[in-house]
Backbone atoms as SQL, in Angstrom:
CREATE TABLE atoms (id INTEGER PRIMARY KEY, chain TEXT, resi INTEGER, resn TEXT, atom TEXT, x REAL, y REAL, z REAL);
INSERT INTO atoms VALUES
  (1, 'A', 1, 'MET', 'N', -30.652, -117.621, 197.903),
  (2, 'A', 1, 'MET', 'CA', -29.656, -117.779, 197.273),
  (3, 'A', 1, 'MET', 'C', -29.759, -119.164, 196.378),
  (4, 'A', 2, 'ASN', 'N', -29.115, -119.257, 194.774),
  (5, 'A', 2, 'ASN', 'CA', -28.943, -120.285, 194.363),
  (6, 'A', 2, 'ASN', 'C', -27.678, -121.258, 194.769),
  (7, 'A', 3, 'ALA', 'N', -27.505, -122.599, 193.865),
  (8, 'A', 3, 'ALA', 'CA', -26.186, -123.091, 194.797),
  (9, 'A', 3, 'ALA', 'C', -24.455, -122.330, 194.015),
  (10, 'A', 4, 'ASP', 'N', -24.819, -121.758, 193.096),
  (11, 'A', 4, 'ASP', 'CA', -23.983, -120.603, 192.602),
  (12, 'A', 4, 'ASP', 'C', -23.322, -119.774, 193.399),
  (13, 'A', 5, 'ALA', 'N', -24.419, -119.068, 193.717),
  (14, 'A', 5, 'ALA', 'CA', -23.822, -118.137, 194.807),
  (15, 'A', 5, 'ALA', 'C', -23.183, -118.339, 196.443),
  (16, 'A', 6, 'THR', 'N', -23.674, -119.777, 196.679),
  (17, 'A', 6, 'THR', 'CA', -23.275, -120.156, 197.935),
  (18, 'A', 6, 'THR', 'C', -21.726, -120.675, 197.659),
  (19, 'A', 7, 'GLU', 'N', -21.555, -120.827, 196.537),
  (20, 'A', 7, 'GLU', 'CA', -20.259, -121.532, 196.484),
  (21, 'A', 7, 'GLU', 'C', -18.949, -120.596, 197.199),
  (22, 'A', 8, 'GLY', 'N', -17.697, -121.357, 197.842),
  (23, 'A', 8, 'GLY', 'CA', -16.886, -120.722, 198.111),
  (24, 'A', 8, 'GLY', 'C', -15.877, -120.042, 197.625),
  (25, 'A', 9, 'ALA', 'N', -15.508, -119.097, 197.777),
  (26, 'A', 9, 'ALA', 'CA', -14.390, -118.377, 196.716),
  (27, 'A', 9, 'ALA', 'C', -13.377, -119.456, 196.666),
  (28, 'A', 10, 'GLY', 'N', -13.005, -120.372, 197.571),
  (29, 'A', 10, 'GLY', 'CA', -11.966, -121.174, 197.284),
  (30, 'A', 10, 'GLY', 'C', -11.669, -122.385, 196.651),
  (31, 'A', 11, 'ASP', 'N', -13.285, -123.008, 195.800),
  (32, 'A', 11, 'ASP', 'CA', -13.602, -124.088, 195.332),
  (33, 'A', 11, 'ASP', 'C', -12.976, -123.618, 193.839),
  (34, 'A', 12, 'VAL', 'N', -12.136, -125.151, 194.056),
  (35, 'A', 12, 'VAL', 'CA', -11.473, -125.283, 192.923),
  (36, 'A', 12, 'VAL', 'C', -12.665, -125.444, 191.148),
  (37, 'A', 13, 'THR', 'N', -12.756, -124.947, 190.451),
  (38, 'A', 13, 'THR', 'CA', -13.401, -124.820, 189.475),
  (39, 'A', 13, 'THR', 'C', -13.058, -124.503, 188.259),
  (40, 'A', 14, 'PRO', 'N', -13.217, -124.855, 186.676),
  (41, 'A', 14, 'PRO', 'CA', -13.036, -123.643, 185.678),
  (42, 'A', 14, 'PRO', 'C', -12.988, -122.570, 185.666),
  (43, 'A', 15, 'LEU', 'N', -13.911, -121.998, 186.103),
  (44, 'A', 15, 'LEU', 'CA', -13.984, -120.381, 186.196),
  (45, 'A', 15, 'LEU', 'C', -13.252, -119.902, 187.580),
  (46, 'A', 16, 'ASN', 'N', -13.455, -120.657, 188.108),
  (47, 'A', 16, 'ASN', 'CA', -12.493, -120.293, 189.411),
  (48, 'A', 16, 'ASN', 'C', -11.112, -120.005, 189.443),
  (49, 'A', 17, 'GLN', 'N', -10.403, -120.822, 188.410),
  (50, 'A', 17, 'GLN', 'CA', -9.391, -121.172, 188.181),
  (51, 'A', 17, 'GLN', 'C', -9.139, -120.064, 187.192),
  (52, 'A', 18, 'LEU', 'N', -9.769, -119.737, 185.922),
  (53, 'A', 18, 'LEU', 'CA', -9.743, -118.421, 185.011),
  (54, 'A', 18, 'LEU', 'C', -9.655, -117.339, 185.916),
  (55, 'A', 19, 'PHE', 'N', -10.575, -116.956, 186.357),
  (56, 'A', 19, 'PHE', 'CA', -10.513, -116.165, 187.970),
  (57, 'A', 19, 'PHE', 'C', -9.061, -115.665, 188.171),
  (58, 'A', 20, 'GLY', 'N', -8.351, -116.474, 188.843),
  (59, 'A', 20, 'GLY', 'CA', -6.803, -116.693, 189.444),
  (60, 'A', 20, 'GLY', 'C', -6.290, -116.373, 188.199),
  (61, 'A', 21, 'LEU', 'N', -6.070, -116.574, 187.470),
  (62, 'A', 21, 'LEU', 'CA', -5.304, -116.316, 186.444),
  (63, 'A', 21, 'LEU', 'C', -5.334, -115.175, 186.336),
  (64, 'A', 22, 'CYS', 'N', -6.174, -114.350, 185.744),
  (65, 'A', 22, 'CYS', 'CA', -6.503, -112.970, 185.640),
  (66, 'A', 22, 'CYS', 'C', -6.188, -112.388, 186.630),
  (67, 'A', 23, 'SER', 'N', -5.793, -112.620, 187.455),
  (68, 'A', 23, 'SER', 'CA', -5.741, -111.768, 188.797),
  (69, 'A', 23, 'SER', 'C', -4.187, -111.439, 189.123),
  (70, 'A', 24, 'THR', 'N', -3.332, -112.182, 187.945),
  (71, 'A', 24, 'THR', 'CA', -2.206, -112.051, 188.533),
  (72, 'A', 24, 'THR', 'C', -0.875, -111.818, 187.279),
  (73, 'A', 25, 'GLY', 'N', -0.027, -111.026, 187.513),
  (74, 'A', 25, 'GLY', 'CA', 0.604, -110.289, 186.735),
  (75, 'A', 25, 'GLY', 'C', 0.333, -109.589, 185.712),
  (76, 'A', 26, 'ASN', 'N', 0.487, -109.890, 184.717),
  (77, 'A', 26, 'ASN', 'CA', -0.154, -108.693, 183.185),
  (78, 'A', 26, 'ASN', 'C', -1.363, -109.222, 182.453),
  (79, 'A', 27, 'GLN', 'N', -2.159, -110.092, 183.556),
  (80, 'A', 27, 'GLN', 'CA', -3.340, -110.482, 182.782),
  (81, 'A', 27, 'GLN', 'C', -4.325, -109.517, 182.484),
  (82, 'A', 28, 'ASP', 'N', -4.531, -108.259, 183.615),
  (83, 'A', 28, 'ASP', 'CA', -5.252, -107.664, 183.217),
  (84, 'A', 28, 'ASP', 'C', -5.077, -106.862, 182.078),
  (85, 'A', 29, 'THR', 'N', -4.147, -106.615, 181.416),
  (86, 'A', 29, 'THR', 'CA', -4.036, -106.116, 179.722),
  (87, 'A', 29, 'THR', 'C', -4.782, -107.116, 178.917),
  (88, 'A', 30, 'GLU', 'N', -4.814, -108.272, 179.268),
  (89, 'A', 30, 'GLU', 'CA', -5.399, -108.878, 178.084),
  (90, 'A', 30, 'GLU', 'C', -6.735, -108.941, 178.055),
  (91, 'A', 31, 'PHE', 'N', -7.342, -108.053, 178.989),
  (92, 'A', 31, 'PHE', 'CA', -8.982, -107.809, 178.351),
  (93, 'A', 31, 'PHE', 'C', -8.992, -106.305, 177.574),
  (94, 'A', 32, 'LEU', 'N', -7.966, -105.895, 177.623),
  (95, 'A', 32, 'LEU', 'CA', -7.778, -104.522, 177.180),
  (96, 'A', 32, 'LEU', 'C', -7.954, -104.404, 175.319),
  (97, 'A', 33, 'PRO', 'N', -8.856, -103.799, 174.943),
  (98, 'A', 33, 'PRO', 'CA', -9.251, -103.355, 173.824),
  (99, 'A', 33, 'PRO', 'C', -7.945, -102.876, 172.638),
  (100, 'A', 34, 'GLU', 'N', -7.450, -103.554, 171.773),
  (101, 'A', 34, 'GLU', 'CA', -6.383, -102.716, 170.773),
  (102, 'A', 34, 'GLU', 'C', -6.522, -102.762, 169.270),
  (103, 'A', 35, 'ARG', 'N', -6.523, -101.572, 168.717),
  (104, 'A', 35, 'ARG', 'CA', -6.096, -101.716, 167.645),
  (105, 'A', 35, 'ARG', 'C', -5.622, -101.696, 166.827),
  (106, 'A', 36, 'ARG', 'N', -5.624, -102.565, 165.091),
  (107, 'A', 36, 'ARG', 'CA', -4.298, -102.861, 164.813),
  (108, 'A', 36, 'ARG', 'C', -4.778, -102.202, 162.841),
  (109, 'A', 37, 'SER', 'N', -3.935, -101.724, 162.444),
  (110, 'A', 37, 'SER', 'CA', -4.231, -101.622, 161.076),
  (111, 'A', 37, 'SER', 'C', -3.444, -102.122, 160.600),
  (112, 'A', 38, 'LEU', 'N', -3.456, -102.876, 159.388),
  (113, 'A', 38, 'LEU', 'CA', -3.486, -104.036, 158.511),
  (114, 'A', 38, 'LEU', 'C', -3.701, -104.094, 157.222),
  (115, 'A', 39, 'ARG', 'N', -3.408, -104.512, 156.093),
  (116, 'A', 39, 'ARG', 'CA', -3.777, -104.700, 155.014),
  (117, 'A', 39, 'ARG', 'C', -4.781, -105.756, 154.300),
  (118, 'A', 40, 'ILE', 'N', -5.963, -105.856, 153.988),
  (119, 'A', 40, 'ILE', 'CA', -6.358, -106.731, 153.486),
  (120, 'A', 40, 'ILE', 'C', -6.565, -107.205, 151.838),
  (121, 'A', 41, 'HIS', 'N', -6.317, -107.886, 151.186),
  (122, 'A', 41, 'HIS', 'CA', -6.142, -107.365, 149.857),
  (123, 'A', 41, 'HIS', 'C', -5.936, -106.132, 149.022),
  (124, 'A', 42, 'GLY', 'N', -4.856, -106.007, 149.869),
  (125, 'A', 42, 'GLY', 'CA', -4.700, -104.228, 149.208),
  (126, 'A', 42, 'GLY', 'C', -5.469, -102.929, 150.044),
  (127, 'A', 43, 'HIS', 'N', -6.450, -103.392, 150.660),
  (128, 'A', 43, 'HIS', 'CA', -7.093, -102.300, 151.297),
  (129, 'A', 43, 'HIS', 'C', -6.717, -102.798, 153.064),
  (130, 'A', 44, 'SER', 'N', -6.213, -100.998, 153.599),
  (131, 'A', 44, 'SER', 'CA', -6.063, -100.796, 154.439),
  (132, 'A', 44, 'SER', 'C', -7.651, -100.940, 155.732),
  (133, 'A', 45, 'THR', 'N', -7.212, -101.141, 156.795),
  (134, 'A', 45, 'THR', 'CA', -8.255, -101.734, 157.828),
  (135, 'A', 45, 'THR', 'C', -7.975, -101.501, 159.062),
  (136, 'A', 46, 'THR', 'N', -8.791, -101.218, 159.705),
  (137, 'A', 46, 'THR', 'CA', -8.393, -101.371, 161.567),
  (138, 'A', 46, 'THR', 'C', -9.254, -102.233, 162.488),
  (139, 'A', 47, 'ILE', 'N', -8.593, -103.117, 162.970),
  (140, 'A', 47, 'ILE', 'CA', -9.735, -104.300, 163.762),
  (141, 'A', 47, 'ILE', 'C', -9.043, -103.775, 165.251),
  (142, 'A', 48, 'ARG', 'N', -10.513, -103.921, 165.910),
  (143, 'A', 48, 'ARG', 'CA', -10.410, -103.965, 167.274),
  (144, 'A', 48, 'ARG', 'C', -10.628, -105.127, 167.850),
  (145, 'A', 49, 'LEU', 'N', -9.671, -105.635, 168.822),
  (146, 'A', 49, 'LEU', 'CA', -9.699, -106.625, 169.410),
  (147, 'A', 49, 'LEU', 'C', -9.096, -107.053, 170.881),
  (148, 'A', 50, 'GLU', 'N', -9.556, -107.564, 171.462),
  (149, 'A', 50, 'GLU', 'CA', -8.677, -107.716, 172.855),
  (150, 'A', 50, 'GLU', 'C', -7.540, -108.276, 172.913),
  (151, 'A', 51, 'ARG', 'N', -6.465, -107.277, 173.597),
  (152, 'A', 51, 'ARG', 'CA', -4.995, -108.291, 173.544),
  (153, 'A', 51, 'ARG', 'C', -5.282, -109.715, 173.670),
  (154, 'A', 52, 'ALA', 'N', -5.952, -110.129, 174.583),
  (155, 'A', 52, 'ALA', 'CA', -5.819, -112.001, 174.235),
  (156, 'A', 52, 'ALA', 'C', -5.900, -112.417, 173.308),
  (157, 'A', 53, 'PHE', 'N', -6.853, -111.874, 172.721),
  (158, 'A', 53, 'PHE', 'CA', -7.322, -112.328, 171.048),
  (159, 'A', 53, 'PHE', 'C', -6.212, -112.295, 169.794),
  (160, 'A', 54, 'TRP', 'N', -5.170, -110.917, 170.069),
  (161, 'A', 54, 'TRP', 'CA', -4.198, -110.662, 169.331),
  (162, 'A', 54, 'TRP', 'C', -2.812, -111.711, 169.771),
  (163, 'A', 55, 'ASN', 'N', -3.402, -111.755, 171.036),
  (164, 'A', 55, 'ASN', 'CA', -1.878, -113.222, 171.263),
  (165, 'A', 55, 'ASN', 'C', -2.129, -114.371, 170.793),
  (166, 'A', 56, 'VAL', 'N', -3.351, -114.542, 170.758),
  (167, 'A', 56, 'VAL', 'CA', -3.961, -115.958, 169.940),
  (168, 'A', 56, 'VAL', 'C', -3.359, -115.837, 168.548),
  (169, 'A', 57, 'LEU', 'N', -3.817, -114.744, 168.204),
  (170, 'A', 57, 'LEU', 'CA', -3.678, -114.426, 166.556),
  (171, 'A', 57, 'LEU', 'C', -2.194, -114.978, 166.100),
  (172, 'A', 58, 'GLU', 'N', -0.958, -114.221, 167.034),
  (173, 'A', 58, 'GLU', 'CA', 0.073, -114.160, 166.982),
  (174, 'A', 58, 'GLU', 'C', 0.596, -115.713, 166.900),
  (175, 'A', 59, 'GLU', 'N', 0.276, -116.348, 167.972),
  (176, 'A', 59, 'GLU', 'CA', 0.233, -117.852, 168.179),
  (177, 'A', 59, 'GLU', 'C', -0.059, -118.611, 166.841),
  (178, 'A', 60, 'LEU', 'N', -0.949, -118.090, 166.051),
  (179, 'A', 60, 'LEU', 'CA', -1.523, -119.172, 165.390),
  (180, 'A', 60, 'LEU', 'C', -0.744, -118.517, 163.771),
  (181, 'A', 61, 'ALA', 'N', -0.494, -117.399, 163.598),
  (182, 'A', 61, 'ALA', 'CA', 0.542, -116.758, 162.743),
  (183, 'A', 61, 'ALA', 'C', 1.717, -117.538, 162.925),
  (184, 'A', 62, 'ALA', 'N', 2.353, -117.500, 164.093),
  (185, 'A', 62, 'ALA', 'CA', 3.302, -118.580, 163.990),
  (186, 'A', 62, 'ALA', 'C', 3.349, -119.687, 163.494),
  (187, 'A', 63, 'SER', 'N', 2.585, -120.525, 164.005),
  (188, 'A', 63, 'SER', 'CA', 2.149, -122.117, 164.149),
  (189, 'A', 63, 'SER', 'C', 2.233, -122.178, 162.834),
  (190, 'A', 64, 'GLU', 'N', 1.889, -121.129, 161.723),
  (191, 'A', 64, 'GLU', 'CA', 1.870, -121.441, 159.941),
  (192, 'A', 64, 'GLU', 'C', 2.815, -120.647, 159.390),
  (193, 'A', 65, 'SER', 'N', 3.719, -120.219, 160.126),
  (194, 'A', 65, 'SER', 'CA', 5.005, -119.601, 159.526),
  (195, 'A', 65, 'SER', 'C', 4.742, -118.239, 158.887),
  (196, 'A', 66, 'VAL', 'N', 3.886, -117.879, 159.184),
  (197, 'A', 66, 'VAL', 'CA', 2.911, -116.647, 158.555),
  (198, 'A', 66, 'VAL', 'C', 3.128, -115.099, 159.037),
  (199, 'A', 67, 'THR', 'N', 2.385, -114.010, 158.695),
  (200, 'A', 67, 'THR', 'CA', 2.299, -112.825, 159.439),
  (201, 'A', 67, 'THR', 'C', 0.967, -113.054, 160.104),
  (202, 'A', 68, 'VAL', 'N', 0.516, -112.192, 160.834),
  (203, 'A', 68, 'VAL', 'CA', -0.846, -112.211, 161.820),
  (204, 'A', 68, 'VAL', 'C', -1.499, -111.484, 160.451),
  (205, 'A', 69, 'ALA', 'N', -1.014, -110.956, 159.720),
  (206, 'A', 69, 'ALA', 'CA', -1.988, -109.912, 158.748),
  (207, 'A', 69, 'ALA', 'C', -2.165, -110.802, 157.738),
  (208, 'A', 70, 'SER', 'N', -1.212, -111.876, 157.214),
  (209, 'A', 70, 'SER', 'CA', -1.703, -113.318, 156.584),
  (210, 'A', 70, 'SER', 'C', -2.639, -113.973, 156.890),
  (211, 'A', 71, 'ILE', 'N', -2.490, -114.052, 158.066),
  (212, 'A', 71, 'ILE', 'CA', -3.631, -115.096, 158.937),
  (213, 'A', 71, 'ILE', 'C', -4.970, -114.388, 158.744),
  (214, 'A', 72, 'VAL', 'N', -5.093, -112.998, 159.282),
  (215, 'A', 72, 'VAL', 'CA', -6.459, -112.049, 159.217),
  (216, 'A', 72, 'VAL', 'C', -6.523, -112.447, 157.871),
  (217, 'A', 73, 'THR', 'N', -5.965, -112.145, 156.791),
  (218, 'A', 73, 'THR', 'CA', -6.735, -112.330, 155.352),
  (219, 'A', 73, 'THR', 'C', -6.888, -113.705, 155.395),
  (220, 'A', 74, 'LYS', 'N', -6.534, -114.553, 155.560),
  (221, 'A', 74, 'LYS', 'CA', -6.875, -115.887, 155.183),
  (222, 'A', 74, 'LYS', 'C', -8.289, -115.902, 155.916),
  (223, 'A', 75, 'ILE', 'N', -8.324, -115.914, 157.304),
  (224, 'A', 75, 'ILE', 'CA', -9.628, -115.924, 157.898),
  (225, 'A', 75, 'ILE', 'C', -10.758, -115.292, 157.085),
  (226, 'A', 76, 'TYR', 'N', -10.569, -113.716, 156.690),
  (227, 'A', 76, 'TYR', 'CA', -11.410, -112.808, 156.016),
  (228, 'A', 76, 'TYR', 'C', -12.240, -113.459, 155.160),
  (229, 'A', 77, 'ASP', 'N', -11.078, -114.368, 154.318),
  (230, 'A', 77, 'ASP', 'CA', -11.273, -114.649, 152.913),
  (231, 'A', 77, 'ASP', 'C', -12.739, -116.307, 153.209),
  (232, 'A', 78, 'HIS', 'N', -12.034, -116.803, 154.697),
  (233, 'A', 78, 'HIS', 'CA', -12.852, -118.039, 154.856),
  (234, 'A', 78, 'HIS', 'C', -14.560, -117.604, 155.337),
  (235, 'A', 79, 'CYS', 'N', -14.533, -115.861, 155.978),
  (236, 'A', 79, 'CYS', 'CA', -15.504, -115.455, 156.479),
  (237, 'A', 79, 'CYS', 'C', -16.624, -115.004, 155.607),
  (238, 'A', 80, 'GLN', 'N', -16.218, -114.608, 154.100),
  (239, 'A', 80, 'GLN', 'CA', -16.544, -114.048, 153.395),
  (240, 'A', 80, 'GLN', 'C', -18.065, -114.742, 153.187),
  (241, 'A', 81, 'VAL', 'N', -17.893, -116.357, 153.013),
  (242, 'A', 81, 'VAL', 'CA', -18.684, -117.670, 152.692),
  (243, 'A', 81, 'VAL', 'C', -19.446, -117.123, 154.644),
  (244, 'A', 82, 'ALA', 'N', -19.040, -117.607, 155.616),
  (245, 'A', 82, 'ALA', 'CA', -19.796, -117.753, 156.607),
  (246, 'A', 82, 'ALA', 'C', -20.553, -116.239, 157.463),
  (247, 'A', 83, 'ASN', 'N', -19.460, -115.214, 157.932),
  (248, 'A', 83, 'ASN', 'CA', -20.352, -114.118, 158.308),
  (249, 'A', 83, 'ASN', 'C', -19.312, -112.987, 157.517),
  (250, 'A', 84, 'GLN', 'N', -20.487, -112.543, 156.671),
  (251, 'A', 84, 'GLN', 'CA', -19.532, -111.442, 155.866),
  (252, 'A', 84, 'GLN', 'C', -19.707, -109.897, 157.175),
  (253, 'A', 85, 'LYS', 'N', -20.402, -109.904, 157.695),
  (254, 'A', 85, 'LYS', 'CA', -20.820, -108.494, 158.327),
  (255, 'A', 85, 'LYS', 'C', -19.656, -108.279, 159.183),
  (256, 'A', 86, 'ASN', 'N', -18.626, -109.037, 160.088),
  (257, 'A', 86, 'ASN', 'CA', -18.134, -108.951, 161.192),
  (258, 'A', 86, 'ASN', 'C', -17.094, -109.730, 161.515),
  (259, 'A', 87, 'LEU', 'N', -15.900, -109.009, 160.821),
  (260, 'A', 87, 'LEU', 'CA', -14.668, -109.807, 160.560),
  (261, 'A', 87, 'LEU', 'C', -14.126, -109.984, 162.570),
  (262, 'A', 88, 'ALA', 'N', -14.400, -108.929, 162.960),
  (263, 'A', 88, 'ALA', 'CA', -13.811, -109.189, 164.435),
  (264, 'A', 88, 'ALA', 'C', -14.264, -110.836, 165.176),
  (265, 'A', 89, 'SER', 'N', -15.614, -110.650, 164.963),
  (266, 'A', 89, 'SER', 'CA', -16.444, -112.048, 165.538),
  (267, 'A', 89, 'SER', 'C', -15.840, -113.125, 165.042),
  (268, 'A', 90, 'CYS', 'N', -15.711, -113.068, 163.922),
  (269, 'A', 90, 'CYS', 'CA', -15.051, -114.235, 162.876),
  (270, 'A', 90, 'CYS', 'C', -13.594, -114.864, 163.413),
  (271, 'A', 91, 'LEU', 'N', -12.674, -113.238, 163.660),
  (272, 'A', 91, 'LEU', 'CA', -11.410, -113.546, 164.682),
  (273, 'A', 91, 'LEU', 'C', -11.464, -114.555, 165.848),
  (274, 'A', 92, 'ARG', 'N', -12.569, -113.722, 166.705),
  (275, 'A', 92, 'ARG', 'CA', -12.607, -113.814, 167.650),
  (276, 'A', 92, 'ARG', 'C', -12.910, -115.629, 167.857),
  (277, 'A', 93, 'VAL', 'N', -14.186, -115.949, 167.198),
  (278, 'A', 93, 'VAL', 'CA', -14.326, -117.530, 167.437),
  (279, 'A', 93, 'VAL', 'C', -13.257, -118.188, 166.532),
  (280, 'A', 94, 'VAL', 'N', -12.560, -117.798, 165.510),
  (281, 'A', 94, 'VAL', 'CA', -11.323, -118.898, 164.897),
  (282, 'A', 94, 'VAL', 'C', -10.522, -118.843, 166.339),
  (283, 'A', 95, 'CYS', 'N', -10.598, -117.908, 167.116),
  (284, 'A', 95, 'CYS', 'CA', -9.242, -117.860, 168.147),
  (285, 'A', 95, 'CYS', 'C', -9.174, -118.982, 169.319),
  (286, 'A', 96, 'LEU', 'N', -10.933, -119.037, 169.618),
  (287, 'A', 96, 'LEU', 'CA', -11.565, -119.821, 170.427),
  (288, 'A', 96, 'LEU', 'C', -11.355, -121.807, 170.133),
  (289, 'A', 97, 'LYS', 'N', -11.765, -121.319, 168.217),
  (290, 'A', 97, 'LYS', 'CA', -11.243, -122.711, 167.912),
  (291, 'A', 97, 'LYS', 'C', -10.057, -123.352, 168.360),
  (292, 'A', 98, 'PHE', 'N', -9.228, -122.497, 167.670),
  (293, 'A', 98, 'PHE', 'CA', -7.721, -122.913, 167.615),
  (294, 'A', 98, 'PHE', 'C', -7.093, -123.283, 169.214),
  (295, 'A', 99, 'ILE', 'N', -7.543, -122.752, 170.027),
  (296, 'A', 99, 'ILE', 'CA', -7.248, -123.093, 171.632),
  (297, 'A', 99, 'ILE', 'C', -8.171, -124.043, 171.877),
  (298, 'A', 100, 'ASN', 'N', -9.244, -124.439, 171.290),
  (299, 'A', 100, 'ASN', 'CA', -9.935, -125.519, 171.708),
  (300, 'A', 100, 'ASN', 'C', -9.798, -126.963, 171.293),
  (301, 'A', 101, 'ILE', 'N', -8.963, -126.738, 169.667),
  (302, 'A', 101, 'ILE', 'CA', -8.169, -128.071, 169.567),
  (303, 'A', 101, 'ILE', 'C', -7.054, -128.105, 169.785),
  (304, 'A', 102, 'GLY', 'N', -6.317, -127.051, 170.410),
  (305, 'A', 102, 'GLY', 'CA', -5.008, -127.114, 171.222),
  (306, 'A', 102, 'GLY', 'C', -3.843, -127.344, 170.290),
  (307, 'A', 103, 'LEU', 'N', -3.862, -127.084, 169.222),
  (308, 'A', 103, 'LEU', 'CA', -2.480, -127.354, 168.437),
  (309, 'A', 103, 'LEU', 'C', -1.332, -126.129, 168.703);
């Protein structure tokens, strides 16, 4: 067995803290994929992300005083340069970066 496998369930590690958060209340729903339809520059599109990412996008939109559709459009415009192929991936990365900078 490696060292990771021998760690006790009660050890306080960042991962164990995250697992603890996931086992309480409505956290299980954070993992569920959710489809949302919105318009990007007048074109209707559907994006599938886990609920946790939609929550972060909602928080980001509120911090910018705009709608989620507006935030997604801004991210889409930026991702045309960085990653043309996968808007959902770009949205997930932006969400992680938003959380990391702690705004």
